[in-house]
Phi, psi and omega in degrees: 000142185286163178296327179297318182293331182271347184297138177085013179296146177262109184297342182289341182250007183292339180268003173269119188251144176227163174242131173251133182234127178247112181260125176242182180291336183235344185217162171236125174250131180228143181220145173265123186229160172262179186289351175269001181086010180280127181278120182267325176201157180205156178221167176219125181225162179291148173260134178266087189261348183245031178235216182278164176299323180294320179296320177296317179296317181297328176295320178293314180296324177297320177296319178297318179301318182292314188284338180263002182305123180084001179243107186266338185258075178264123184276336181183164180233126175250126183240127173247139187218154171301146178261183006288146176210168178254106183291343179283316182264343184076024179264130175277122189274284182204062181289128180302329184269001174227070184295347178290338185243120172228118184052047185261126182280078187295312182301314181296320181294319179290323183293336177294331181265321179244098186284060175230174177295130179238124181242130178245135177211167176301138185298320180289325175299314181297319179294321179298317180293320179297318178295326179290322182282315191231351191245220189295336182258015181299133181098351178254140180269332183241118189223137170245127186237141176230137176235139180240121179209226173306321174236195175235128179236152175227148179229147182235127173243122178240126181053039176081004182235148177296137178257116182260335184078182186295321185260355184090359185243028183298332183268012183281060183293334181295340181255035169265124182282131178241359178208099184292350176261002185281180179296154182281129179283164177297341179277351178105348180265150177278143169066031176294154176306320184297315183291340181264322193237002176286174176304316179294319181294318178297317180295320179299315180295324178296316180297320180297318181291321179291320178297332179276359175117357179292142179267134182205144175293346180298331178298316178294318179299326181272015177073025179083000183253105182300324181293345181270001180289125178238178178303322179298323178298317179298319178299318178295320178297320179297314180296333180274001177088000000 
């Protein structure tokens, strides 16, 4: 974390510990932090997103067990997950990139194991708020944030607070359709920004072009297996010219 992000920390709250958990379609990142946003330790483990709801939950609980080892005084757990989700109840509704969870009570399930306050929110919303509090958007009250990974997420901060909208899904910018003739997104709509421009979308288009006869170093990077080309492979190919 930069010196700018750490400037102005209140030493009186440094001994109050929280856990932040970032759930993605392929990984879980968890960190032990203080109330100033300083990361004390962190881990990264695989997410089990294409199995049962219980398997997905156990992956999250395993990450929590690892990152909290030796820390008994945890004041709360903040979990960010791909949406759509209900930030009020902590229920994961139907995220295309987490097919293991449909109407799954994530906050309640985690709280049964860790009896502290558990807050669940959209991953891009949480990132937008973090950047506003401690990062690149510090000092700004109104912020629009975009993240590109397995999917595409957007977060909105208005007057220093996360904007959820009436249904809790105001920031679901990745599921805005920009081509009604385009491929069908995991959410069921055609031509969403996510299905076209996410890491998965970029990799799919690369595989299609190579299968159609285009020559690319990405095949070599992927070990000769076109089906193994991912968004990361495209990035490596770009950096390699």
